[in-house]
C-alpha positions in Angstrom: 22.5 110.1 58.5 19.5 107.9 56.2 19.3 104.6 57.8 20.4 103.1 54.2 23.8 105.1 54.9 23.7 103.7 58.4 23.0 100.5 57.0 26.0 100.6 54.2 28.5 101.6 57.2 27.7 98.6 59.2 27.8 96.3 56.7 31.1 98.1 55.7 32.5 97.4 59.3 31.3 93.6 59.4 33.6 93.4 56.4 36.4 95.0 57.3 36.5 93.0 60.6 35.8 89.9 59.2 38.7 90.4 56.5 40.9 91.2 59.9 40.0 88.0 61.4 40.9 86.3 58.7 44.0 87.6 58.1 44.9 86.8 61.4 43.8 83.1 61.4 45.7 82.9 58.5 49.1 84.6 59.6 48.9 83.0 63.3 48.3 79.5 61.4 51.3 80.6 59.2 53.3 81.0 61.8 52.3 77.5 63.1 52.9 76.1 59.9 56.7 77.1 59.9 57.4 75.7 63.1 55.8 72.6 61.7 58.5 72.6 59.2 61.3 73.8 61.2 60.9 71.2 63.8 63.7 68.8 63.6 63.4 64.8 63.5 64.9 64.8 66.4 62.9 67.1 68.3 59.1 65.8 66.9 58.4 63.3 69.1 61.2 63.6 71.7 60.3 63.1 75.5 62.2 65.2 76.8 58.9 67.6 77.5 56.1 66.2 79.1 54.1 67.2 75.8 56.0 66.1 72.9 56.3 69.1 69.3 53.6 66.7 67.6 51.3 66.6 70.4 51.4 70.1 70.7 51.2 70.9 67.1 48.1 68.8 67.0 46.5 70.3 70.1 46.8 74.3 68.0 45.0 72.6 64.9 42.4 70.4 66.7 41.3 73.3 68.4 41.8 75.8 65.8 39.5 73.3 63.6 36.8 73.3 65.9 36.8 76.7 67.5 36.2 77.6 63.8 32.9 76.4 63.8 29.8 78.0 65.1 29.3 75.5 67.5 29.9 71.9 68.4 27.1 70.7 66.6 29.0 71.5 63.3 31.7 70.4 63.8 33.5 67.0 62.1 36.8 66.2 63.7 40.1 65.5 61.0 39.6 62.3 59.4 42.9 61.3 61.0 41.7 62.1 64.7 42.5 59.6 67.3 39.8 59.9 70.7 41.5 61.8 73.2 44.8 62.9 71.5 43.8 66.4 71.5 44.2 67.0 75.2 47.6 68.3 76.9 49.1 66.4 79.3 46.7 63.1 78.7 44.0 65.0 80.7 40.7 64.5 78.9 38.0 67.6 79.4 35.0 67.5 81.2 32.7 64.7 80.2 29.6 66.1 79.0 32.3 68.1 76.8 33.8 65.0 75.4 30.7 63.6 74.9 29.6 66.6 72.1 33.3 66.2 70.2 33.8 62.8 70.4 32.7 60.3 67.6 32.2 56.7 68.9 33.9 55.1 65.6 37.2 57.1 66.3 40.1 54.8 67.3 41.3 55.5 70.7 45.0 56.7 70.8 47.7 54.5 69.6 50.5 56.1 71.5 52.2 56.9 68.0 52.6 60.4 67.0 51.1 62.0 64.2 54.4 62.5 61.4 55.0 66.0 60.0 53.7 65.3 57.0 50.3 64.4 58.6 50.4 67.5 60.8 51.2 69.7 57.7 48.2 67.9 55.8 46.4 68.9 59.1 47.2 72.5 58.8 45.8 72.9 55.1 42.8 71.6 55.9 42.6 74.5 58.6 44.5 77.0 56.5 41.7 76.0 53.9 38.7 76.5 56.0 39.3 80.1 57.9 37.6 82.2 54.6 34.7 80.5 54.3 34.3 79.6 58.3 34.4 83.4 59.0 32.1 84.5 56.7 29.9 81.9 58.2 30.3 82.9 61.7 27.3 85.8 63.3 30.3 87.5 64.9 27.5 90.3 66.5 26.1 86.8 68.7 26.6 87.8 72.3 27.3 83.6 72.7 30.4 81.6 71.4 28.7 79.1 70.6 30.1 76.9 73.0 29.2 75.8 76.5 31.9 76.2 77.9 33.3 79.4 76.6 31.2 82.2 78.4 32.2 85.1 76.2 30.9 86.8 72.6 31.6 84.7 69.2 33.9 87.6 68.2 35.8 87.8 71.5 35.7 83.9 70.6 37.5 84.2 67.6 39.9 86.5 68.8 40.5 83.9 72.4 41.1 81.0 69.4 43.8 83.2 67.1 45.6 83.6 70.9 45.5 80.5 71.5 47.4 79.5 68.0 49.9 82.3 69.1 50.6 80.5 72.4 51.1 77.5 71.0 53.0 78.5 68.3 55.5 80.6 70.6 55.8 76.9 72.6 56.9 75.1 69.7 59.0 78.1 67.8 61.1 78.3 70.9 61.6 74.5 70.9 63.1 75.2 67.6 65.2 77.7 68.3 66.7 76.0 71.5 67.5 72.9 69.3 68.4 74.5 65.9 69.0 78.0 66.9 67.1 79.3 64.0 63.8 81.2 64.7 60.1 81.2 63.1 59.9 84.3 60.7 57.2 86.7 62.2 53.7 87.2 59.9 51.7 90.0 60.7 49.0 89.6 58.0 48.2 87.4 56.0 45.5 87.8 53.3 44.3 84.9 50.8 42.6 85.8 47.2 
């Protein structure tokens, strides 16, 4: 096999890999979006759970937004981000990580939940960035780009999609228990 043929095979394999990763990001986010849309108002900010619905939705979106970046230096929180609101159980991350992620001019958490409309707007921001962000990543990098994630870039991206699905499953179960309706499975979603 010639060097050119090998290079073409590698390029084609990377294109297939990128397309699959984009598809799974979009599919996972589509299911998260459904859960947000289908959440009844009575469940959105309910304190029947340690972490209310809106807080889990924000957590999933925040980390989707963060982890699709090459590293913390390129990450810019959502324009409506409130300091500390991304944490589950109000337990902050390690101080060195917090110092990298939080911007000093952001308001502290107010205790007021984000609205469903705000979460759907943030969802749209995250979904729209997927294709360009995945194209910009060096998926063969042996480092994730995040000091606290000790894995390759590709494995980290796979874990990031799993993270979306994990929290989507939590929210989907709450919607089902509250409304007796489910969230539709999205196996793949290809964007234009």
